[in-house]
MARRO-390929 format. One record per residue: y, x, z of N, C-alpha, C in turn; residue in three letters. Coordinates in pm, 1 decimal. Atoms other than C-alpha are relative to their C-alpha. Layout:
# residues N
<node n_v="Y" n_u="X" n_w="Z" ca_v="Y" ca_u="X" ca_w="Z" c_v="Y" c_u="X" c_w="Z" resn="Ala"/>
...
***
This chain:
# residues 129
<node n_v="-46.5" n_u="-124.6" n_w="53.2" ca_v="10569.3" ca_u="7195.0" ca_w="20736.8" c_v="-34.1" c_u="115.3" c_w="93.5" resn="Met"/>
<node n_v="29.4" n_u="-103.3" n_w="-97.1" ca_v="10511.7" ca_u="7383.3" ca_w="21058.0" c_v="-145.9" c_u="44.0" c_w="-10.2" resn="Lys"/>
<node n_v="142.0" n_u="-32.7" n_w="14.8" ca_v="10133.5" ca_u="7366.6" ca_w="21003.2" c_v="-23.2" c_u="93.2" c_w="-118.5" resn="Arg"/>
<node n_v="15.5" n_u="-83.3" n_w="118.6" ca_v="10160.9" ca_u="7517.6" ca_w="20654.3" c_v="48.3" c_u="140.9" c_w="28.6" resn="Val"/>
<node n_v="-52.9" n_u="-131.9" n_w="-34.5" ca_v="10374.9" ca_u="7804.4" ca_w="20782.9" c_v="-90.7" c_u="71.8" c_w="98.9" resn="Met"/>
<node n_v="90.9" n_u="-58.4" n_w="-97.5" ca_v="10134.1" ca_u="7860.9" ca_w="21068.5" c_v="-124.2" c_u="55.1" c_w="-69.1" resn="Asn"/>
<node n_v="118.4" n_u="-46.3" n_w="73.2" ca_v="9840.4" ca_u="7889.9" ca_w="20825.0" c_v="32.5" c_u="122.4" c_w="-84.5" resn="Lys"/>
<node n_v="-37.5" n_u="-116.2" n_w="80.0" ca_v="10030.0" ca_u="8136.0" ca_w="20606.9" c_v="17.8" c_u="123.5" c_w="87.0" resn="Leu"/>
<node n_v="-20.5" n_u="-113.6" n_w="-90.1" ca_v="10114.3" ca_u="8357.0" ca_w="20903.9" c_v="-130.5" c_u="49.4" c_w="60.9" resn="Asn"/>
<node n_v="129.5" n_u="-38.8" n_w="-52.5" ca_v="9750.4" ca_u="8365.1" ca_w="21014.7" c_v="-74.6" c_u="75.2" c_w="-110.5" resn="Asn"/>
<node n_v="56.6" n_u="-79.9" n_w="108.5" ca_v="9633.9" ca_u="8652.8" ca_w="20791.4" c_v="-124.4" c_u="76.3" c_w="41.9" resn="Glu"/>
<node n_v="120.9" n_u="-68.2" n_w="-42.2" ca_v="9325.0" ca_u="8758.7" ca_w="20982.6" c_v="-110.2" c_u="-24.1" c_w="-103.3" resn="Lys"/>
<node n_v="111.4" n_u="11.6" n_w="94.0" ca_v="9044.8" ca_u="8831.5" ca_w="20734.3" c_v="39.2" c_u="-20.0" c_w="-144.1" resn="Gly"/>
<node n_v="-43.0" n_u="19.3" n_w="138.3" ca_v="9255.4" ca_u="8793.5" ca_w="20419.5" c_v="-30.0" c_u="124.1" c_w="-84.0" resn="Val"/>
<node n_v="19.8" n_u="-124.7" n_w="72.1" ca_v="9209.9" ca_u="9158.0" ca_w="20323.6" c_v="-146.2" c_u="23.5" c_w="-37.7" resn="Leu"/>
<node n_v="142.1" n_u="-24.2" n_w="22.8" ca_v="8828.8" ca_u="9155.4" ca_w="20342.3" c_v="-48.8" c_u="-45.1" c_w="-137.9" resn="Phe"/>
<node n_v="48.5" n_u="38.6" n_w="133.3" ca_v="8762.0" ca_u="8953.0" ca_w="20022.2" c_v="50.8" c_u="92.6" c_w="-111.1" resn="Pro"/>
<node n_v="-53.5" n_u="-90.6" n_w="102.0" ca_v="8990.4" ca_u="9183.2" ca_w="19822.5" c_v="-69.8" c_u="136.0" c_w="3.5" resn="Tyr"/>
<node n_v="71.4" n_u="-127.4" n_w="-14.1" ca_v="8822.4" ca_u="9494.8" ca_w="19959.1" c_v="-142.4" c_u="-14.7" c_w="-53.7" resn="Val"/>
<node n_v="134.9" n_u="25.9" n_w="49.2" ca_v="8482.1" ca_u="9342.7" ca_w="19885.9" c_v="-2.0" c_u="-7.4" c_w="-152.5" resn="Leu"/>
<node n_v="-10.7" n_u="9.8" n_w="145.5" ca_v="8589.3" ca_u="9259.2" ca_w="19529.5" c_v="23.8" c_u="137.8" c_w="-62.5" resn="Leu"/>
<node n_v="-25.4" n_u="-135.3" n_w="49.2" ca_v="8723.4" ca_u="9611.5" ca_w="19479.0" c_v="-125.9" c_u="85.8" c_w="9.1" resn="Leu"/>
<node n_v="124.4" n_u="-74.9" n_w="-17.1" ca_v="8401.1" ca_u="9762.4" ca_w="19615.7" c_v="-104.5" c_u="-40.9" c_w="-104.0" resn="Phe"/>
<node n_v="94.5" n_u="47.0" n_w="101.9" ca_v="8188.8" ca_u="9545.1" ca_w="19383.6" c_v="38.5" c_u="52.5" c_w="-138.1" resn="Ala"/>
<node n_v="-45.4" n_u="-54.1" n_w="128.9" ca_v="8401.8" ca_u="9652.4" ca_w="19087.0" c_v="-31.8" c_u="147.6" c_w="-14.2" resn="Gly"/>
<node n_v="31.1" n_u="-143.3" n_w="3.3" ca_v="8359.3" ca_u="10020.5" ca_w="19174.9" c_v="-149.8" c_u="21.8" c_w="-16.1" resn="Ile"/>
<node n_v="146.1" n_u="-12.8" n_w="13.8" ca_v="7981.8" ca_u="9975.7" ca_w="19211.3" c_v="-44.9" c_u="-32.1" c_w="-142.2" resn="Cys"/>
<node n_v="35.4" n_u="35.0" n_w="138.2" ca_v="7955.6" ca_u="9804.4" ca_w="18872.4" c_v="42.7" c_u="110.2" c_w="-95.0" resn="Ile"/>
<node n_v="-47.7" n_u="-110.6" n_w="82.1" ca_v="8163.4" ca_u="10079.9" ca_w="18714.9" c_v="-90.6" c_u="122.4" c_w="13.8" resn="Leu"/>
<node n_v="89.0" n_u="-114.3" n_w="-23.0" ca_v="7939.3" ca_u="10345.9" ca_w="18872.2" c_v="-134.0" c_u="-20.3" c_w="-70.3" resn="Ala"/>
<node n_v="128.0" n_u="27.8" n_w="65.9" ca_v="7622.4" ca_u="10176.8" ca_w="18742.2" c_v="12.8" c_u="15.8" c_w="-151.2" resn="Val"/>
<node n_v="-17.8" n_u="-10.1" n_w="145.0" ca_v="7758.5" ca_u="10148.7" ca_w="18386.9" c_v="24.7" c_u="144.3" c_w="-43.4" resn="Phe"/>
<node n_v="-23.0" n_u="-138.7" n_w="40.3" ca_v="7884.1" ca_u="10507.7" ca_w="18381.2" c_v="-126.2" c_u="83.2" c_w="15.4" resn="Ser"/>
<node n_v="127.5" n_u="-70.0" n_w="-13.1" ca_v="7547.5" ca_u="10631.7" ca_w="18508.2" c_v="-90.2" c_u="-31.4" c_w="-118.0" resn="Thr"/>
<node n_v="80.2" n_u="41.3" n_w="116.4" ca_v="7375.0" ca_u="10434.9" ca_w="18232.4" c_v="45.9" c_u="73.5" c_w="-125.8" resn="Glu"/>
<node n_v="-53.7" n_u="-70.7" n_w="116.6" ca_v="7603.7" ca_u="10589.7" ca_w="17970.9" c_v="-38.1" c_u="147.8" c_w="6.2" resn="Ile"/>
<node n_v="33.2" n_u="-141.4" n_w="-15.4" ca_v="7542.9" ca_u="10940.3" ca_w="18109.0" c_v="-147.9" c_u="25.7" c_w="-28.4" resn="Tyr"/>
<node n_v="143.9" n_u="-17.9" n_w="20.7" ca_v="7163.5" ca_u="10900.3" ca_w="18113.9" c_v="-34.7" c_u="-18.2" c_w="-147.4" resn="Val"/>
<node n_v="24.5" n_u="22.1" n_w="141.6" ca_v="7160.8" ca_u="10760.9" ca_w="17759.8" c_v="45.8" c_u="119.2" c_w="-82.7" resn="Thr"/>
<node n_v="-53.0" n_u="-117.2" n_w="71.5" ca_v="7374.9" ca_u="11050.6" ca_w="17640.4" c_v="-92.3" c_u="120.2" c_w="16.3" resn="Lys"/>
<node n_v="88.5" n_u="-113.5" n_w="-24.9" ca_v="7143.6" ca_u="11306.6" ca_w="17801.4" c_v="-134.3" c_u="-17.0" c_w="-71.4" resn="Gln"/>
<node n_v="125.6" n_u="24.3" n_w="71.1" ca_v="6830.0" ca_u="11143.8" ca_w="17655.7" c_v="17.6" c_u="22.5" c_w="-149.3" resn="Lys"/>
<node n_v="-27.1" n_u="-21.1" n_w="141.6" ca_v="6987.5" ca_u="11143.1" ca_w="17309.7" c_v="11.3" c_u="148.5" c_w="-30.2" resn="Thr"/>
<node n_v="-12.6" n_u="-144.7" n_w="20.0" ca_v="7077.4" ca_u="11510.5" ca_w="17345.3" c_v="-136.6" c_u="68.6" c_w="4.9" resn="Ala"/>
<node n_v="134.5" n_u="-58.9" n_w="-9.6" ca_v="6721.1" ca_u="11596.8" ca_w="17451.4" c_v="-82.8" c_u="-33.0" c_w="-123.6" resn="Ala"/>
<node n_v="74.9" n_u="38.1" n_w="120.3" ca_v="6572.2" ca_u="11401.1" ca_w="17159.8" c_v="48.3" c_u="75.2" c_w="-123.4" resn="Asn"/>
<node n_v="-54.4" n_u="-75.5" n_w="113.5" ca_v="6805.5" ca_u="11566.8" ca_w="16909.3" c_v="-40.3" c_u="145.9" c_w="7.4" resn="Leu"/>
<node n_v="40.8" n_u="-139.2" n_w="-17.3" ca_v="6723.9" ca_u="11907.7" ca_w="17052.3" c_v="-145.9" c_u="18.3" c_w="-41.8" resn="Ser"/>
<node n_v="141.0" n_u="-8.2" n_w="38.3" ca_v="6350.3" ca_u="11842.8" ca_w="17013.2" c_v="-16.6" c_u="-15.4" c_w="-151.4" resn="Ala"/>
<node n_v="7.4" n_u="19.9" n_w="144.9" ca_v="6402.7" ca_u="11717.0" ca_w="16656.9" c_v="39.9" c_u="127.4" c_w="-74.8" resn="Tyr"/>
<node n_v="-46.2" n_u="-120.4" n_w="68.8" ca_v="6598.4" ca_u="12027.1" ca_w="16556.7" c_v="-93.3" c_u="118.5" c_w="23.8" resn="Tyr"/>
<node n_v="100.3" n_u="-104.4" n_w="-22.7" ca_v="6338.6" ca_u="12255.4" ca_w="16717.7" c_v="-116.5" c_u="-15.9" c_w="-97.5" resn="Glu"/>
<node n_v="108.7" n_u="25.0" n_w="95.1" ca_v="6070.8" ca_u="12091.2" ca_w="16503.1" c_v="43.1" c_u="36.7" c_w="-141.5" resn="Val"/>
<node n_v="-50.6" n_u="-34.9" n_w="133.9" ca_v="6285.8" ca_u="12124.2" ca_w="16190.0" c_v="10.5" c_u="151.1" c_w="-16.8" resn="Arg"/>
<node n_v="-9.7" n_u="-145.0" n_w="5.4" ca_v="6346.7" ca_u="12490.3" ca_w="16272.9" c_v="-138.2" c_u="63.3" c_w="-16.1" resn="Leu"/>
<node n_v="137.6" n_u="-48.3" n_w="17.1" ca_v="5972.9" ca_u="12550.7" ca_w="16313.8" c_v="-48.2" c_u="-21.3" c_w="-143.2" resn="Leu"/>
<node n_v="40.7" n_u="30.4" n_w="137.1" ca_v="5913.5" ca_u="12383.4" ca_w="15978.7" c_v="65.3" c_u="96.8" c_w="-98.7" resn="Glu"/>
<node n_v="-69.9" n_u="-90.9" n_w="90.6" ca_v="6176.6" ca_u="12595.7" ca_w="15804.1" c_v="-49.5" c_u="143.3" c_w="13.5" resn="Leu"/>
<node n_v="54.0" n_u="-134.9" n_w="-18.1" ca_v="6044.4" ca_u="12918.7" ca_w="15958.1" c_v="-137.6" c_u="12.6" c_w="-64.1" resn="Met"/>
<node n_v="132.5" n_u="-3.1" n_w="61.9" ca_v="5692.1" ca_u="12831.6" ca_w="15845.2" c_v="11.0" c_u="2.2" c_w="-152.2" resn="Ala"/>
<node n_v="-17.9" n_u="1.8" n_w="145.4" ca_v="5812.0" ca_u="12752.9" ca_w="15492.0" c_v="48.9" c_u="136.3" c_w="-48.2" resn="Ile"/>
<node n_v="-51.7" n_u="-132.1" n_w="39.2" ca_v="6005.1" ca_u="13080.4" ca_w="15477.5" c_v="-111.9" c_u="104.7" c_w="-1.2" resn="Arg"/>
<node n_v="112.0" n_u="-94.2" n_w="-2.3" ca_v="5690.3" ca_u="13272.0" ca_w="15575.8" c_v="-105.9" c_u="-33.6" c_w="-104.0" resn="Asn"/>
<node n_v="99.9" n_u="41.1" n_w="98.6" ca_v="5477.4" ca_u="13071.3" ca_w="15331.5" c_v="42.3" c_u="27.7" c_w="-144.6" resn="Leu"/>
<node n_v="-46.4" n_u="-14.3" n_w="138.6" ca_v="5693.8" ca_u="13127.0" ca_w="15022.2" c_v="-68.6" c_u="114.0" c_w="-75.7" resn="Leu"/>
<node n_v="72.7" n_u="-102.5" n_w="74.8" ca_v="5537.0" ca_u="13463.8" ca_w="14927.0" c_v="-145.1" c_u="-38.1" c_w="-27.0" resn="Pro"/>
<node n_v="139.0" n_u="42.3" n_w="18.0" ca_v="5192.1" ca_u="13315.7" ca_w="14976.4" c_v="-11.6" c_u="-109.1" c_w="-105.7" resn="Glu"/>
<node n_v="2.5" n_u="105.9" n_w="100.7" ca_v="5277.7" ca_u="13014.6" ca_w="14761.6" c_v="4.0" c_u="58.3" c_w="-140.1" resn="Leu"/>
<node n_v="-9.1" n_u="-60.9" n_w="131.0" ca_v="5368.1" ca_u="13239.0" ca_w="14470.7" c_v="-125.3" c_u="80.8" c_w="-33.7" resn="Asp"/>
<node n_v="113.2" n_u="-90.1" n_w="24.5" ca_v="5065.3" ca_u="13468.1" ca_w="14514.4" c_v="-130.2" c_u="-73.7" c_w="-27.6" resn="Ala"/>
<node n_v="128.7" n_u="66.9" n_w="18.0" ca_v="4771.7" ca_u="13228.7" ca_w="14550.4" c_v="17.0" c_u="-150.9" c_w="-9.7" resn="Arg"/>
<node n_v="0.5" n_u="145.3" n_w="12.0" ca_v="4674.1" ca_u="12871.3" ca_w="14508.0" c_v="-29.2" c_u="-65.6" c_w="133.3" resn="Gly"/>
<node n_v="36.8" n_u="76.5" n_w="-119.1" ca_v="4487.4" ca_u="12677.5" ca_w="14774.1" c_v="-30.5" c_u="93.6" c_w="116.2" resn="Ala"/>
<node n_v="31.7" n_u="-74.0" n_w="-121.8" ca_v="4476.5" ca_u="12809.8" ca_w="15127.9" c_v="39.1" c_u="-84.0" c_w="120.5" resn="Ser"/>
<node n_v="-35.7" n_u="64.4" n_w="-126.2" ca_v="4501.3" ca_u="12701.4" ca_w="15489.3" c_v="28.9" c_u="109.1" c_w="101.1" resn="Thr"/>
<node n_v="-30.2" n_u="-97.3" n_w="-103.5" ca_v="4631.8" ca_u="12871.9" ca_w="15797.4" c_v="84.0" c_u="-59.5" c_w="109.7" resn="Gly"/>
<node n_v="-80.4" n_u="41.6" n_w="-115.4" ca_v="4831.0" ca_u="12856.1" ca_w="16117.0" c_v="110.4" c_u="102.3" c_w="19.6" resn="Val"/>
<node n_v="-116.3" n_u="-82.4" n_w="-31.5" ca_v="5177.9" ca_u="12992.7" ca_w="16186.6" c_v="38.4" c_u="-31.8" c_w="143.5" resn="Tyr"/>
<node n_v="-23.4" n_u="21.6" n_w="-142.2" ca_v="5242.1" ca_u="13042.2" ca_w="16559.3" c_v="127.2" c_u="71.0" c_w="45.6" resn="Thr"/>
<node n_v="-117.7" n_u="-58.7" n_w="-64.6" ca_v="5566.2" ca_u="13100.8" ca_w="16749.9" c_v="-4.0" c_u="-36.5" c_w="147.8" resn="Thr"/>
<node n_v="-6.4" n_u="36.5" n_w="-141.4" ca_v="5667.4" ca_u="13073.4" ca_w="17113.6" c_v="44.0" c_u="-144.8" c_w="19.4" resn="Asp"/>
<node n_v="-44.4" n_u="139.1" n_w="-8.2" ca_v="5810.3" ca_u="12726.4" ca_w="17037.3" c_v="-109.0" c_u="-100.1" c_w="-37.6" resn="Gln"/>
<node n_v="106.6" n_u="90.1" n_w="41.7" ca_v="5491.2" ca_u="12581.4" ca_w="16887.2" c_v="-79.9" c_u="60.4" c_w="-113.6" resn="Gly"/>
<node n_v="84.0" n_u="-46.2" n_w="110.3" ca_v="5238.7" ca_u="12607.1" ca_w="16606.6" c_v="17.8" c_u="-91.6" c_w="-119.8" resn="Thr"/>
<node n_v="-6.9" n_u="75.5" n_w="124.6" ca_v="5245.3" ca_u="12499.7" ca_w="16244.3" c_v="-128.5" c_u="28.7" c_w="-76.9" resn="Val"/>
<node n_v="120.0" n_u="-12.8" n_w="82.3" ca_v="4915.8" ca_u="12437.9" ca_w="16065.0" c_v="36.2" c_u="-46.3" c_w="-140.5" resn="Ala"/>
<node n_v="-36.0" n_u="34.0" n_w="137.2" ca_v="4945.1" ca_u="12432.6" ca_w="15687.3" c_v="-121.9" c_u="-1.8" c_w="-90.4" resn="Tyr"/>
<node n_v="98.6" n_u="8.9" n_w="108.4" ca_v="4729.9" ca_u="12336.6" ca_w="15388.7" c_v="76.6" c_u="5.3" c_w="-130.1" resn="Asp"/>
<node n_v="-61.1" n_u="-9.7" n_w="132.3" ca_v="4831.4" ca_u="12445.4" ca_w="15040.7" c_v="-101.6" c_u="-53.8" c_w="-99.8" resn="Ile"/>
<node n_v="91.1" n_u="70.0" n_w="91.1" ca_v="4677.7" ca_u="12216.3" ca_w="14779.1" c_v="59.0" c_u="2.6" c_w="-140.1" resn="Ile"/>
<node n_v="-50.9" n_u="4.8" n_w="137.7" ca_v="4712.8" ca_u="12265.4" ca_w="14401.9" c_v="-0.9" c_u="-143.8" c_w="-51.6" resn="Pro"/>
<node n_v="-10.8" n_u="133.8" n_w="57.9" ca_v="4822.0" ca_u="11956.4" ca_w="14211.0" c_v="-63.1" c_u="0.7" c_w="-139.3" resn="Met"/>
<node n_v="56.2" n_u="10.5" n_w="134.4" ca_v="4705.6" ca_u="11832.1" ca_w="13870.4" c_v="77.0" c_u="88.2" c_w="-98.4" resn="Ala"/>
<node n_v="-80.0" n_u="-89.7" n_w="83.1" ca_v="4991.0" ca_u="12016.0" ca_w="13705.6" c_v="-10.1" c_u="140.4" c_w="58.6" resn="Glu"/>
<node n_v="28.2" n_u="-133.3" n_w="-55.5" ca_v="4923.7" ca_u="12391.7" ca_w="13740.5" c_v="117.9" c_u="65.7" c_w="70.0" resn="Pro"/>
<node n_v="-113.9" n_u="-65.6" n_w="-63.3" ca_v="5279.6" ca_u="12486.2" ca_w="13841.3" c_v="39.7" c_u="-64.6" c_w="132.2" resn="Glu"/>
<node n_v="-35.6" n_u="71.1" n_w="-123.2" ca_v="5294.9" ca_u="12237.1" ca_w="14133.0" c_v="-101.7" c_u="24.4" c_w="110.6" resn="Leu"/>
<node n_v="83.3" n_u="-11.7" n_w="-119.8" ca_v="5162.1" ca_u="12289.3" ca_w="14483.8" c_v="49.2" c_u="-100.2" c_w="103.8" resn="Leu"/>
<node n_v="-34.5" n_u="87.4" n_w="-112.1" ca_v="5151.7" ca_u="12044.9" ca_w="14771.3" c_v="-28.9" c_u="75.8" c_w="129.0" resn="Glu"/>
<node n_v="15.4" n_u="-68.0" n_w="-128.7" ca_v="5204.9" ca_u="12195.4" ca_w="15116.6" c_v="8.0" c_u="-106.5" c_w="108.6" resn="Val"/>
<node n_v="3.4" n_u="94.4" n_w="-112.1" ca_v="5101.8" ca_u="11984.2" ca_w="15413.4" c_v="14.0" c_u="77.7" c_w="129.5" resn="Arg"/>
<node n_v="-27.7" n_u="-68.0" n_w="-126.7" ca_v="5241.4" ca_u="12090.9" ca_w="15749.7" c_v="-26.6" c_u="-94.4" c_w="116.6" resn="Leu"/>
<node n_v="17.8" n_u="73.3" n_w="-126.5" ca_v="5130.2" ca_u="11974.6" ca_w="16095.0" c_v="61.1" c_u="87.1" c_w="108.7" resn="Val"/>
<node n_v="-77.1" n_u="-76.5" n_w="-97.5" ca_v="5374.6" ca_u="12088.9" ca_w="16360.8" c_v="-31.7" c_u="-52.4" c_w="139.1" resn="Ile"/>
<node n_v="28.9" n_u="35.1" n_w="-138.9" ca_v="5267.6" ca_u="12091.7" ca_w="16726.1" c_v="102.7" c_u="69.8" c_w="87.3" resn="Ser"/>
<node n_v="-108.5" n_u="-54.7" n_w="-81.0" ca_v="5556.4" ca_u="12134.6" ca_w="16966.0" c_v="6.6" c_u="-76.4" c_w="131.2" resn="Asn"/>
<node n_v="-10.1" n_u="57.9" n_w="-134.2" ca_v="5545.4" ca_u="12067.3" ca_w="17342.2" c_v="-76.1" c_u="-132.0" c_w="11.8" resn="Gln"/>
<node n_v="83.5" n_u="117.8" n_w="-12.0" ca_v="5263.2" ca_u="11815.9" ca_w="17318.9" c_v="21.9" c_u="-105.6" c_w="-106.7" resn="Gly"/>
<node n_v="-26.9" n_u="96.5" n_w="107.2" ca_v="5405.1" ca_u="11634.2" ca_w="17014.3" c_v="-54.9" c_u="54.0" c_w="-131.7" resn="Ser"/>
<node n_v="47.1" n_u="-39.2" n_w="133.3" ca_v="5267.7" ca_u="11634.7" ca_w="16660.3" c_v="86.4" c_u="-67.6" c_w="-104.6" resn="Arg"/>
<node n_v="-79.9" n_u="49.5" n_w="110.9" ca_v="5479.0" ca_u="11598.4" ca_w="16348.4" c_v="-64.0" c_u="48.9" c_w="-128.6" resn="Phe"/>
<node n_v="55.4" n_u="-39.2" n_w="129.2" ca_v="5364.6" ca_u="11604.6" ca_w="15989.1" c_v="107.4" c_u="-10.2" c_w="-107.4" resn="Thr"/>
<node n_v="-88.4" n_u="8.8" n_w="115.7" ca_v="5546.9" ca_u="11669.3" ca_w="15664.1" c_v="-72.9" c_u="55.9" c_w="-121.6" resn="Ser"/>
<node n_v="57.1" n_u="-45.4" n_w="126.1" ca_v="5461.2" ca_u="11730.1" ca_w="15300.2" c_v="111.6" c_u="54.8" c_w="-87.5" resn="Gln"/>
<node n_v="-96.9" n_u="-65.0" n_w="86.7" ca_v="5638.3" ca_u="11956.9" ca_w="15055.8" c_v="-62.7" c_u="17.9" c_w="-136.0" resn="Ile"/>
<node n_v="42.5" n_u="-22.2" n_w="137.8" ca_v="5607.3" ca_u="11965.0" ca_w="14678.6" c_v="77.1" c_u="120.6" c_w="-52.5" resn="Leu"/>
<node n_v="-60.3" n_u="-127.0" n_w="38.1" ca_v="5670.5" ca_u="12317.6" ca_w="14547.9" c_v="-33.0" c_u="30.8" c_w="-145.7" resn="Tyr"/>
<node n_v="18.2" n_u="-39.1" n_w="138.8" ca_v="5719.8" ca_u="12430.6" ca_w="14186.9" c_v="-5.4" c_u="152.4" c_w="-5.7" resn="Asn"/>
<node n_v="16.8" n_u="-145.2" n_w="2.2" ca_v="5582.6" ca_u="12784.0" ca_w="14136.0" c_v="82.5" c_u="66.8" c_w="-108.8" resn="Lys"/>
<node n_v="-73.5" n_u="-64.2" n_w="109.1" ca_v="5753.7" ca_u="12851.6" ca_w="13802.8" c_v="150.0" c_u="7.4" c_w="30.3" resn="Thr"/>
<node n_v="-143.0" n_u="0.9" n_w="-34.8" ca_v="6101.2" ca_u="12750.9" ca_w="13923.2" c_v="26.7" c_u="59.3" c_w="138.6" resn="Glu"/>
<node n_v="-9.6" n_u="-49.2" n_w="-138.0" ca_v="6030.9" ca_u="12876.7" ca_w="14278.9" c_v="96.5" c_u="-85.1" c_w="81.9" resn="Lys"/>
<node n_v="-85.0" n_u="95.3" n_w="-70.9" ca_v="6190.7" ca_u="12565.2" ca_w="14423.4" c_v="-84.6" c_u="-105.7" c_w="69.8" resn="Lys"/>
<node n_v="59.7" n_u="115.1" n_w="-65.7" ca_v="6099.8" ca_u="12295.3" ca_w="14667.4" c_v="57.0" c_u="-122.5" c_w="-68.3" resn="Ile"/>
<node n_v="-43.9" n_u="117.7" n_w="75.5" ca_v="6111.0" ca_u="11975.1" ca_w="14468.5" c_v="22.3" c_u="-119.6" c_w="91.9" resn="Ile"/>
<node n_v="-4.9" n_u="120.4" n_w="-83.8" ca_v="6046.0" ca_u="11715.7" ca_w="14736.4" c_v="-55.0" c_u="30.8" c_w="137.8" resn="Lys"/>
<node n_v="47.6" n_u="-11.3" n_w="-137.6" ca_v="6001.1" ca_u="11695.9" ca_w="15111.4" c_v="-6.4" c_u="-139.2" c_w="60.9" resn="Arg"/>
<node n_v="15.3" n_u="130.0" n_w="-66.8" ca_v="5865.5" ca_u="11395.0" ca_w="15300.2" c_v="-54.5" c_u="21.7" c_w="140.5" resn="Thr"/>
<node n_v="50.3" n_u="-5.8" n_w="-137.5" ca_v="5798.7" ca_u="11332.9" ca_w="15668.1" c_v="-128.5" c_u="-77.9" c_w="11.4" resn="Asp"/>
***
C-alpha cells in the first residue's frame, strides 16, 4: 500500500501530457478555422466575379436594346472599365426573333451567353449560358 501511495504522490511530469494534448487541440482548431476562413473568402471572390460578369452582360443588353429594335444583323463591342462585351446579333428564321450572342471578357476570363429576343413584343424570351 505504501508503494501505491508513493507513486501517487510522485507527480513530476504529470502535467506535461495534458498540456501537450491541449496544445494539439488548439492547433487542430486553428487549422480547421483557417480552412473555413479561406474557403469563405474564395467563395466570396468567386461570387463577386460572377456578379460582375452578370452586371456587364445586363449593361450590354441595356445598351443593345435600341439597336435590336432598329436593325437586324450586326456585330460590335461594348467596353467598360470592368471588361469588354463582344456581341453578334443574328436574325432567326422567324422575322420577329433575333439571337444575340455575347462574349464577355473580364479580368482574363471569357464567358459566353445567348439571348433570344422578340422584336414585336420587345421582350427577352430566353437566355442561356
